[in-house]
C-alpha positions in Angstrom: -94.0 29.8 -69.7 -92.4 26.7 -69.9 -93.9 23.4 -67.9 -91.5 20.8 -66.9 -92.2 17.4 -65.6 -90.3 17.0 -62.1 -87.6 14.5 -64.2 -87.0 16.9 -66.7 -86.2 19.5 -63.9 -84.0 17.3 -62.4 -82.1 16.6 -65.6 -81.6 20.3 -66.4 -80.4 20.8 -62.4 -77.8 17.8 -63.4 -76.3 19.2 -66.7 -76.2 22.7 -64.9 -74.1 21.1 -61.9 -71.8 19.2 -64.5 -73.1 15.7 -63.7 -74.5 14.8 -66.9 -73.2 15.7 -70.7 -70.4 15.8 -72.5 -69.4 19.4 -71.5 -69.3 18.3 -67.9 -65.8 18.3 -67.8 -64.8 20.9 -70.5 -62.2 23.1 -68.6 -61.0 21.2 -66.0 -61.1 22.6 -62.0 -61.6 26.2 -63.3 -64.4 25.6 -65.9 -65.9 23.7 -63.0 -66.1 26.4 -60.5 -67.6 28.9 -63.3 -69.9 26.5 -64.3 -71.1 25.7 -60.2 -70.6 30.1 -59.6 -69.4 28.9 -55.7 -67.5 25.5 -54.2 -68.2 25.6 -50.0 -64.9 25.2 -47.8 -65.5 23.4 -44.7 -62.9 22.0 -42.2 -64.2 18.6 -42.2 -61.6 16.0 -43.8 -62.4 12.3 -44.2 -61.1 11.3 -47.8 -60.2 14.9 -49.0 -61.4 18.4 -48.3 -65.1 19.3 -49.5 -63.6 21.5 -52.2 -61.6 18.9 -53.4 -64.5 16.4 -53.2 -66.6 18.9 -55.2 -63.9 18.8 -58.1 -63.7 14.8 -58.0 -67.7 14.0 -57.9 -67.4 15.9 -61.2 -64.3 15.4 -63.2 -63.3 12.1 -61.5 -60.3 10.9 -60.3 -58.1 14.2 -60.8 -55.0 14.9 -58.7 -55.9 16.3 -55.7 -52.6 18.5 -56.1 -53.7 19.7 -59.2 -57.3 20.8 -58.2 -55.8 22.7 -55.2 -53.1 24.4 -57.9 -56.1 25.3 -60.0 -58.1 26.9 -56.8 -55.0 28.6 -55.8 -52.3 29.7 -58.2 -50.0 32.5 -59.1 -51.7 34.3 -60.5 -55.1 34.0 -58.7 -57.8 32.3 -60.1 -60.1 32.6 -57.4 -60.7 34.0 -54.0 -62.8 33.3 -50.8 -65.6 34.7 -49.4 -69.2 34.6 -48.3 -71.9 33.4 -51.1 -74.1 30.7 -49.7 -71.2 30.3 -47.2 -67.7 30.4 -47.1 -67.2 29.6 -51.0 -64.0 29.2 -53.3 -65.6 31.7 -55.9 -64.3 32.7 -59.8 -62.0 35.8 -59.4 -64.1 37.9 -61.9 -67.2 37.8 -59.6 -64.9 40.0 -57.3 -66.9 43.2 -58.3 -70.2 41.3 -57.8 -69.8 41.1 -54.2 -69.3 45.1 -53.3 -72.9 45.4 -51.4 -71.7 42.6 -49.3 -68.1 44.3 -48.3 -70.3 47.7 -47.9 -72.6 46.3 -45.7 -70.3 44.8 -43.5 -68.5 48.0 -43.6 -71.4 49.5 -42.4 -72.1 47.3 -39.6 -68.7 47.1 -38.2 -69.6 43.9 -36.6 -70.2 40.0 -37.6 -69.2 37.8 -34.8 -67.2 40.1 -32.8 -66.8 43.7 -32.2 -63.9 44.9 -34.7 -60.7 45.5 -32.2 -58.3 48.5 -32.1 -55.9 46.2 -33.6 -57.3 46.5 -37.1 -55.5 49.7 -38.6 -52.5 48.3 -36.7 -53.1 44.5 -38.9 -53.8 46.3 -41.9 -50.2 48.3 -41.9 -48.9 44.6 -41.4 -50.1 43.5 -44.1 -49.3 46.4 -46.3 -45.5 45.9 -44.9 -45.1 42.5 -45.0 -47.7 40.5 -47.0 -48.9 38.0 -48.2 -49.4 36.7 -44.8 -51.1 34.0 -42.4 -52.6 34.4 -38.9 -49.2 33.1 -37.5 -47.8 35.6 -38.6 -49.8 38.4 -36.8 -49.3 36.7 -33.4 -51.5 33.6 -33.9 -55.7 32.7 -34.3 -56.8 31.7 -31.0 -56.8 32.8 -27.9 -57.3 31.7 -24.3 -60.8 33.6 -23.6 -62.1 31.7 -20.2 -59.6 34.0 -18.9 -61.3 37.0 -19.2 -64.5 35.5 -18.3 -65.9 34.2 -21.3 -66.8 30.2 -21.4 -68.4 30.1 -25.1 -65.9 27.6 -27.1 -66.1 26.9 -30.8 -64.6 27.6 -34.1 -64.8 31.9 -33.8 -65.4 32.3 -29.5 -62.2 32.0 -29.1 -60.5 34.0 -32.2 -57.8 36.3 -31.2 -58.2 40.0 -31.9 -55.5 39.6 -34.8 -57.8 36.6 -36.2 -60.9 39.2 -35.6 -59.0 42.3 -37.4 -58.0 39.8 -40.2 -61.0 38.5 -40.9 -63.2 41.9 -40.8 -60.7 43.1 -43.5 -61.1 40.3 -45.1 -65.1 41.2 -44.9 -65.0 44.8 -46.3 -62.6 44.0 -49.0 -59.4 45.6 -47.9 -57.4 41.9 -47.4 -58.6 39.1 -49.7 -57.6 35.2 -49.5 -56.8 34.2 -53.2 -54.9 30.9 -51.6 -53.9 28.6 -48.9 -51.0 27.1 -47.3 -52.1 23.8 -45.8 -55.1 24.9 -44.4 -54.3 27.9 -43.5 -55.3 31.2 -45.6 -53.3 33.6 -46.6 -54.0 37.2 -46.3 -53.1 40.5 -49.1 -54.1 43.2 -50.2 -57.0 42.9 -52.4 -55.0 46.0 -54.4 -52.2 43.4 -54.6 -54.2 40.3 -55.3 -56.9 41.2 -57.5 -56.5 42.6 -60.7 -56.9 46.2 -61.7 -59.4 46.2 -63.9 -61.6 44.0 -61.7 -60.5 46.1 -58.4 -61.9 49.5 -60.4 -65.5 48.0 -61.5 -67.8 50.3 -59.3 -71.3 47.9 -58.9 -74.4 48.9 -57.1 -75.8 46.8 -54.7 -79.0 46.2 -57.3 -76.4 45.3 -59.7 -74.5 42.6 -57.8 -77.7 41.4 -56.2 -79.0 40.8 -59.6 -75.7 39.5 -61.4 -75.3 36.8 -58.8 -79.1 35.8 -58.9 -78.3 35.1 -62.5 -75.1 32.9 -61.5 -77.3 31.2 -59.4 -80.0 30.5 -61.8 -77.5 29.3 -64.2 -75.7 26.9 -61.7 -78.7 25.4 -60.0 -80.4 25.0 -63.6 -84.2 25.3 -62.2 -84.4 26.8 -58.7 -87.1 28.5 -56.7 -86.8 32.0 -55.1 -86.1 29.9 -52.1 -82.8 28.1 -53.7 -81.9 31.4 -55.1 -81.7 33.2 -51.7 -80.2 30.3 -50.0 -77.7 30.0 -53.1 -76.9 33.8 -52.7 -77.6 34.0 -48.5 -79.2 37.8 -49.0 -81.9 39.2 -47.0 -83.8 42.1 -45.7 -82.9 44.7 -48.5 -80.8 42.7 -50.6 -83.8 39.9 -51.2 -86.1 42.5 -51.9 -83.2 43.3 -54.6 -83.1 39.6 -55.8 -86.6 40.0 -55.8 -86.6 43.3 -58.4 -84.1 41.7 -60.4 -86.2 38.6 -61.4 -89.3 40.5 -62.0 -87.9 43.1 -64.0 -85.9 40.6 -66.1 -82.4 41.9 -64.8 -81.0 38.6 -63.7 -82.0 37.2 -67.1 -84.1 34.1 -65.7 -87.7 33.0 -66.7 -90.5 32.0 -65.0 -91.1 27.8 -65.4 -93.7 25.6 -63.7 -92.4 22.7 -62.7 -94.5 19.4 -61.8 -95.0 18.1 -58.0 -93.0 21.5 -56.9 -94.7 23.7 -54.3 -96.7 26.7 -54.7 -94.1 29.7 -54.6 -95.4 31.2 -50.8 -94.5 35.0 -51.8 -96.9 37.1 -53.3 -94.4 38.2 -56.1 -94.1 34.5 -57.5 -92.7 33.8 -60.6 -95.8 34.6 -62.6 -98.8 36.6 -61.9 -100.9 34.3 -62.5 -99.7 32.2 -59.8 -98.9 28.9 -62.2 -95.2 29.1 -62.4 -93.6 28.2 -59.3 -89.5 28.1 -60.2 -87.0 30.2 -62.4 -84.7 29.2 -65.2 -81.7 30.3 -67.2 -83.0 30.5 -70.6 -80.5 28.6 -72.0 -80.8 26.0 -69.9 -84.6 25.5 -71.8 -83.3 25.4 -75.1 -82.2 21.6 -75.5 -82.8 18.6 -73.9 -79.9 17.3 -71.5 -78.5 14.1 -72.8 -75.2 12.4 -72.2 -73.2 10.1 -69.7 -74.6 10.4 -65.9 -71.6 10.7 -63.5 -71.1 7.4 -60.9 -69.7 9.1 -57.4 -70.0 10.0 -53.8 -70.9 13.7 -53.1 -69.8 15.7 -50.2 -72.6 16.7 -48.4 -71.5 20.1 -48.9 -71.7 19.7 -52.7 -74.2 22.3 -54.4 -76.2 20.0 -55.7 -77.6 19.1 -52.1 -76.2 21.4 -50.1 -80.0 22.8 -48.9 -82.0 20.0 -47.7 -85.4 21.2 -48.3 -84.0 21.4 -52.5 -82.4 18.0 -52.2 -85.5 16.5 -50.9 -87.9 18.0 -53.5 -85.2 17.2 -56.7 -84.1 13.7 -55.2 -86.3 12.6 -52.7 -83.5 12.2 -50.5 -83.9 13.3 -46.6 -80.6 14.2 -45.9 -78.4 15.9 -43.1 -74.8 16.4 -42.2 -74.6 14.2 -38.7 -70.7 15.1 -38.3 -72.3 17.6 -35.1 -74.6 15.1 -34.3 -73.7 13.1 -31.0 -72.5 9.8 -32.2 -75.2 7.1 -30.3 -78.0 9.6 -32.2 -76.6 9.1 -35.9 -78.3 7.9 -38.5 -76.1 7.3 -41.4 -72.7 8.2 -40.1 -70.2 11.0 -39.4 -69.7 12.2 -43.0 -72.3 10.2 -44.6 -71.7 11.2 -48.1 -74.9 10.2 -50.8 -73.9 8.4 -54.0 -75.2 9.6 -57.2 -75.7 7.3 -60.1 -77.8 7.2 -63.1 -78.8 10.9 -62.0 -80.5 9.7 -58.7 -79.3 9.3 -55.3 -78.9 5.6 -54.7 -77.8 5.2 -51.4 -75.2 6.8 -48.9 -72.1 5.7 -47.2 -69.8 6.9 -44.5 -66.3 6.4 -45.3 -63.1 6.9 -43.5 -59.1 5.4 -44.2 -57.5 3.2 -42.7 -53.7 3.5 -43.9 -54.3 1.9 -47.9 -57.8 0.5 -46.8 -61.2 2.5 -47.9 -63.5 1.7 -45.2 -67.2 2.2 -45.3 -68.6 2.0 -41.7 -72.1 2.0 -43.1 -73.7 1.7 -46.5 -77.1 2.4 -46.9 -79.6 1.9 -50.1 -82.6 3.9 -51.3 -86.0 1.7 -51.7 -86.9 1.4 -55.7 -85.1 0.8 -58.6 -83.0 -2.6 -59.5 -81.0 -4.0 -56.9 -78.3 -5.6 -59.2 -77.4 -1.8 -60.6 -77.6 -0.4 -57.2 -75.0 -2.4 -56.2 -73.1 -2.0 -59.2 -73.3 1.6 -58.6 -72.3 1.5 -55.2 -69.1 -0.9 -56.0 -68.4 1.5 -58.6 -68.4 4.4 -57.0 -66.3 2.8 -53.9 -63.6 2.0 -55.9 -63.4 5.0 -57.8 -62.7 6.8 -54.3 -60.3 4.7 -53.0 -58.5 4.3 -56.1 -58.4 8.6 -55.6 -57.2 9.0 -52.2 -54.4 5.9 -52.7 -56.3 3.0 -51.3 -55.9 -0.5 -52.6 -58.9 -2.4 -51.1 -62.4 -1.5 -49.5 -63.8 -2.6 -46.6 -67.1 -2.5 -45.5 -68.2 -3.0 -41.8 -72.2 -2.5 -42.1 -74.8 -2.5 -45.0 -78.1 -1.2 -43.5 -80.1 -2.7 -46.3 -80.2 -6.8 -45.6 -81.1 -7.5 -49.5 -78.0 -5.5 -50.4 -75.1 -7.1 -48.4 -74.5 -10.2 -49.9 -74.8 -8.9 -53.2 -72.5 -5.7 -52.4 -69.9 -7.6 -50.4 -69.4 -10.1 -53.4 -69.4 -7.0 -55.8 -66.3 -5.8 -54.2 -64.5 -8.9 -53.9 -64.7 -9.2 -57.4 -62.8 -6.4 -58.6 -62.3 -6.1 -62.3 -59.1 -7.5 -64.0 -58.4 -4.3 -65.8 -58.9 -2.2 -62.5 -61.4 -0.3 -63.9 -64.8 0.7 -62.2 
């Protein structure tokens, strides 16, 4: 069994996630998607949509249109489905989610009862597809008229929207591209290559393959991390355990100093000394190379699970977009700043015309103040240029000792425009 220090595990994680090393940019956006395994989607757009921020964080200031084309192109290279959350996934992973599609079909319910319009909507996709919700009558309806007082992202869905989303859940239709922020739905038999569509993957094999993908993407992970990535529970979580302990997932037990002992009686090793899992390839060589300095989306897979982010980086972070404004600590869409393989601070960004506005900047304790300020300056200027801004304005710095040096550094942009 391999023993790792917490620092060694952190560097393995950074390399696996594409933030460290010469190979981290190979293959562009599509290579990045295959490395991370899943890119979470979200409706919030501050500097850009989260899936664009994930690509930018690893690849640098590639064009946003370039990223979009790489995710959703004709022919399809990726599809949208449920992994850690609603995610963009490599199209070749389609067969592996058969267990989830079967589960949704058997349940015939997720957020809503399946309405009687589902067969009619499927016929419409078959006849008129690819289509959007606009083509089938719209996504929303005022349910208050029928006595429903709940409101939110899915409570006010129309029957047509419920139907098309259920068809997406069970795999009759698939989303392989978007127009604006609207999903475009088509029959799976038209959008998914025949060899992938024909693959019949058992529940056990699908969960084992996804556990392997999660382990490779995360680099070093606890069982809890793997479950969070794949979002399996009940009998499917049991299948994940079976895949780990039988070797079907291809991961090996490791011990990371300072990480907690496994809670389950089925920990990574029978002697109780192992507390995590790793892909063997991640252990073959020492991670080396240049670190990325960048802003991170709160939905980035490097930090999307709060307990893991705190364990690996010592940063307690939560998305405060849905927290009342007067209760926010770090800001509406505070983005952690990665530099030198560590999370050195947070920025709550916004745009005002051609100005990138840092409404609030905070620094984590420890380390060199000069290095932290320089890294923050570099991260802000690179992000500004990426979204087409020509200046940066900081409104508030929560660390008094960093405020004057940061403001001075931001006004002294290098003559060549480099960050």
